[in-house]
N, C-alpha and C positions, 0 to 999 in steps of 0.2 A: 169114174168121177165125172159129175155133170159140169156143164159149162157155166161159169159164173155170168149172170146177166150183166150187160154193160152198165145199167143203172146203179148197180152195187158200187162200182168204182167211183162214180160221181158222188154218191152219198158218202162213201168212205172218205173221199178227198175233202169234202166240206166239213165232216166231223173232225178230221185231223187238222185242217188248215184254220178253222174258226178260232180255236183257243190260242193258236200261235199269233194270229193277227191281233187278237185282243191283248195278249201279253206284250206284243211289240208296241202297241199304242201307248202302253204305260211307261215306256222307256223315256220319251221326251218329258214326261211329267217330272221325273227326278231332276233333270237339268234345269227345268223351269223353276222348281222349288229351291234348288241350290242357289240359283241366281237371285230369286226373290228374297230369301232370308238374309243373304249378305248385302242385298241391295238396300236394306233398311239400316245397315250400319253407317256410321258417320262419314266414312271416307270411301269414295268410289274405287280406291285401289283394291279393296277386298273383293269386289266383283271381278276385277282383272285377275287377281291371284287365284280365285277358284276356277275361273275360265281357263287360265293357262295350265293349272295343275290338272284339271279334269281332262284337258286336251292331251297332255303328256301321257296320262294313264290310258286314255282311250286308244291312242296310237300304239302304246306299248302292249296293251292287252289284246288289241285287234290282231297283232302279229301272232298271238297264241290261239287264234281261232281254230286252228287245226285240232285242238283238244275236243271241241264240240263236234266238228264235222267228221273227223276220223272215227270218233266213238259212235256216232250215229250209224255210219256205214257198216262197221264191224258188228255192231249190235243188231241191226236190221237183218243182216245175213245170218247171224247165229240164230235169231228168232225164226227165220224162214226154214232153217235146217232142223228146228226143234231141239237145238243143242243147249239145254239149260245150264250145263256146267261151263260151256264156253261163254254164256252170258255173264256168269260170275267172273270168269277169267278176264273178259274184255273190260268189265267194270273195274276190276282190281288193277289191271295194267294202266288204264286211263287215270284212275285216282292216284296211283303211285307216281305216274309221270307228272301229273298236275302238282302234287305236293312237292316233289323234288324241284321242279322248275320254280315254284313259288319260293321255296327256301333259297334257291340260287339268287333270285331277284332281291330278296332281303339281304343276302350276303354282299351283293354288289350295289347296295343302295347308295353308297357314297359316290362312286364314279358315275352311276346312272343319274344321280341328282345333279352333279356338276355338269354333265353333258346336256341334260335336259334344260337346265337354266341357261347354258351357253346358247342353245338353239333358240330359246324363246327371246333372248336378248333383254330379259327383265333386269332392272337396276333399282337400287335404293330400297324403299319400303316394299315395292312390288316384288322385288327379288326375295326379300326376307319372308314375306307372307306366302309366296309360292313355294319356297323351300320348306316352310313350316307345314304346309298342306302335304307336300311330297313325303316328308319324314313320318307323318302319321299314316297316310294312305298306303304306303308301301308295305306296311305290316299286314295288310289284308290280302296280299298277293296269293298266298297258298289257298285261301278260301275262295278267292275270285276264280282262280284256275280250276279248282275242284268243282266249282259250280258249272264251269264250261263242260266238264266231263259228265257231271250228273245230268245236266240238261240234254247233252247228246245222247245219253243212255235212254232217258225218258222218251225222247222223240223216236229213237231207234226201235223201242218196243211199242210204239204207237200209243203211248199214254200222254197225248198232248194236253188233256185236261189236267193231269198231274203237273205237266210242264208249266201250265198257266198258273197253278197254285204256287209253284216254286218261284216263278218270275214275279208274281204279285207280292209274295212274301218279301222278296228282295227289294222291290221298288217302293212298296208302301211302308215297309219298315224304315227304309232310307228317308222317306219323306217325314215320317213321324219323329224320327231321331233328329233330323235337321231342325225341326221346330223346337224340340226339347233342348238340344244342346246349344243352339244359337240364341234363341229367344229366352228359354227358361234358365239356362246355366251360363249364358254370356261367354261361350267358348269360341266365337268368331270362326275364322277360317279353319282352325284346328277341329272345331266341332263338326263342321261340314265333312271333313276328312274322316273323323272318328265315326260319324254316322254311316258313311259308306262301308267302313271296315266291319262295324257291328252288324250291318244289314247283310253283308256277305256271309258272315258266320251264321246268322240266323237262317239264311236261305240254304246254306249247306246242311245244317241240321234238319231242316224240313225236307230237303231233297233226299237225304239218306233215309228218313222215316218213310217217305212216299215209296221209295224203291223197296225197302224192306217189307212193306205191306203186301207186295205181290211176289217178291223174291226173298223168302226168309233166309236169314244169315247170308246176306249178299256177298260177303267177302270170304265165306267158308269154302274155299276151293283149294285144290292141290297146288302147292307152290311150284312144283315142277312144270305144271301146265301154264301157270302165269308167266314163268320165266323161260318158257320153251324158246329155244334159239330162233327157230324159223318164224314163229309168230311175233317175237320181239323185233326181228328184222323187218317183217312186214309192217308192223306198227311204225317203226322208225321211217321206213320208206314212204308210207302214206303221209305221215306227219311232215316230213321234209318237203314232199311234193306240194302239200297244201300250203305250207309256210311260204314256199317260193311263189306260189300262185297268189297268195294274199299280199305279199310284199310288192308284187307287180301291180296289183290292183291299187294298193296304197300309192305307189309311185305315179300311176296314171292320174289319180285324182289330185295328188299333191302338185303334179306338173300343171294340171288344169288351173288350180288355184294360183300358182306362181305366175303362169302366163297371163292370167287375168289381172294380177296385181301390177304387172309391168305395163298395163294399158291405163293405169291411173286408178285412184281411189273410187271413183264413181263406177267404173266397170267392175272393180273388185266387189263393191257392195252389191251391185245388181246381180252379179253371178252368185253371190252368197245367198241372196234371197231366193233365187230360182233353185239353187241346190238344196235348200231346205225343203222345197216342194218335191224335188226329185227323191230325196231321202224318205220323205213321207210315203211316196209311192212305193219305194223299195220295201218299207215295212209291210205293206199289204201283200205285195207279190212274194215276199219271203215265206209267207204262210204256205203257199202252193209249192214253192221250191222245197220246203221242208217235208211236205206231204209226198213229193216226188222222191225225196231221199229215202224215207222209210218204206213206202210202198214198193218202189222199184228194188230197193235193197232186199226186202223180204222175199219178193218173187224171185230175185236173182239167187238168193241163198237156198230157196226151195227148189230151184231148177225148173221153174214153171215159166216157159218162154211166153205162152199165151197171156198169162196173168201179168207178166212184165210189160208186154206191149200195151195191154189194156190200162195198166196203171199209168204208164207214161202218157197215153192218149188222154185219159180223163183229167189228170192233173194239168196237162198243158191246155186243154180246151177251156177249162175253168179259169186258168191263169190269164189266157188271152182275153176272155170275157171281162175279167176284172181290169186288165190293162186298158181295154177299150173304154171302160167306165171312167178310169182316171183321165184318159185323154179327153173324153167328153166334158168332164168336170173342169179341167184346165182350160178347155176351149171356151166354155160358157162363163165360168166364174173366175178365170185366171186373174183379171185385173182386180177383182175384189179380194182375192187371196193375197195378192202382192200388197194391197193396201193394208191388210191386217198385219203383215209382217214388217212393214216400214211406213212411218209417217212422213218421211222425207220425200218431197215431191220430185226432186231431181233423180233420186234413186228409183222411185216408182216409174218414171218415164223411161229411164234407161232399161229397167228390167222388162218393161212391156215391149221394147224393141226386139228382145230375144225370146219372148214368150212362145212364139210358134215352135221353137226347138223343144221346149218343155212339153208342148202338146203332143209332139211326135214321139217323145222319148219313151213313154210306157210301152207302146206297141212295138218299138224297136228293141227295148231292153229285155222284154219278157222272155225272149227265146234263150238268151244266155243264162238268165236266172234259172229257168227250168232245166236246161241241159246241165248246168252246174249241179243241180240237185240229183240228177240221175247219175252223174259221174261220181259224186260223193257217196251216194247210197250203195253203189256197186264197187266202191274203192278203186275205180280206174283213175287214180289220181295222177299217174305219170302222164297220161294223155292230156289230162286237164292242165297240168303244169306246162307241157309243151305248147298247148293251144294258147295259154295266157302269155307265154313268152313271145310267141309270134304276134299275138294281138297287140302287145305293148309296143313291139317294133313298128307295127302298122300305125298305131296311134302317134308315135314319135314322128314318123314320116309325114303323116297327115297334118300334124301341127306345123311342122317346118315348111310345108307347102302352102297350107290354107291360111295360117295366121298372118303372114306378111301381106297377103293379097286382100283378104276379106276381113281382117281384124277379128273382133270378138265373134262375129258370125262364123268365121272360119274355125275359131276355137271350139264353138259348140258343134259345128259340123264334124270336126275331128273326134269329139267325144262320142257322137253317135256312130261314126265309122268304127270306133273302137268297140262299141257294143255289137255292131254287125260282124266285125272280125271275130269276136269271141264266139258268137253263135255259129258262124260258118266253120271255124276251125274245130269246134266241138262236134258239129254235125258230121264233119269228115270222119271223126273217130267213132261216132255212135254205132255204125254197123258192127264194129268189133264187139261191143257190149251185147248187142242183140244176138249175135252168133254165140257168144260165150254163155248167155242165159239158157241156151238150148243144149249146150255141150254136156256130156256125162260128167266131166271133171273140168272145173273152171281153171283157166290159166292162173288165177290168183291162188287157188288152192294148191297148185303144184309148187308155188313159191312159198306158201306159209306152212305146209305140212311137210316136215322133214322126211327124208327117205330113211328106211330102216338102217342103212349103213352110217347115217350121220351120228 
């Protein structure tokens, strides 16, 4: 077998990352339209209700992100091995897990709604409208979680163009139904929630159709293989590991916001403006992280160590290049971008004080993004979980030391230390994956393939 030229990996990375970046940029559009349609209703409380309700579900569903990430890793490896039946089995396991968890969320909607409202502190009409949003939106939970699994599968089989169609279906349908239900049918906050539910159902239908186009009868697989004990345990382990990692990430960013709020409303607002730009950068870098997931997972599943290293190198080089571009844009145009996000002069001035941290953030954050992609693609999630737990402890220690001395500058420094800690702890474990990629039998295979005596 000939050696794959290095240029192949760079071209392949761009082909895979491009559609993901485009689909990611459509995500903020939905939030903007949600806000815009209720912003034309007679009372500003409706804006607050949609914002609170959407935040609750964003937090809730983010915790189930393992459905997307775990599915991508297992799918990419099955593709690398050329195991078509395992592709069907992976999809079936992921879809069943998503639907079961979605039904559980519906069954628990009453306590979840009460707890969510208690956390938001909403009262009066704001509470009523937020609860109305919650009671409609929760019925979309099975479709939402199923879409996570379908998206993970599409990325895992390197069909990011199809993933783009899937995500655009979700987001553009949501926008169209927002306009119809709120402006056309006067459904208010309930209309915004119903638009989200209907869009999730439409995206799930399109996603299944896209998968069936390349994998006929996608769920026609042996039930004994789907429910094989060793593989179910591997799925459970990976999902729990990723869930713990995600909760740690949520805890870090929530702590950052909370620490900012304790410094006053002006600092809180300035940090929120800068974090919007940080999230925008993350949407771009996520495309290369997803490319790393599927390319490294495919090479890992095929047991091609040379291809594995080449894929990691190409995705990382391109990601660093894009990170440098973001840093340059924030350096040159940061004040203008801040001005676009807020018209309040005091908030602008406060945000500009901390803009240098944002300029540095892309080049510091990119390494943890890329390594996360490699660990997810190869399903070395236990190491990723342990790295995140240690990084969270480093973040907490950094905040406790830097915040009292340097104020909000110390808080931003602690956030970047957190990113460095994530990269360094993952880099410590990375040689294990590289060695396993060259091994005749992967450690993960020993765990998921039962012995004959089982």
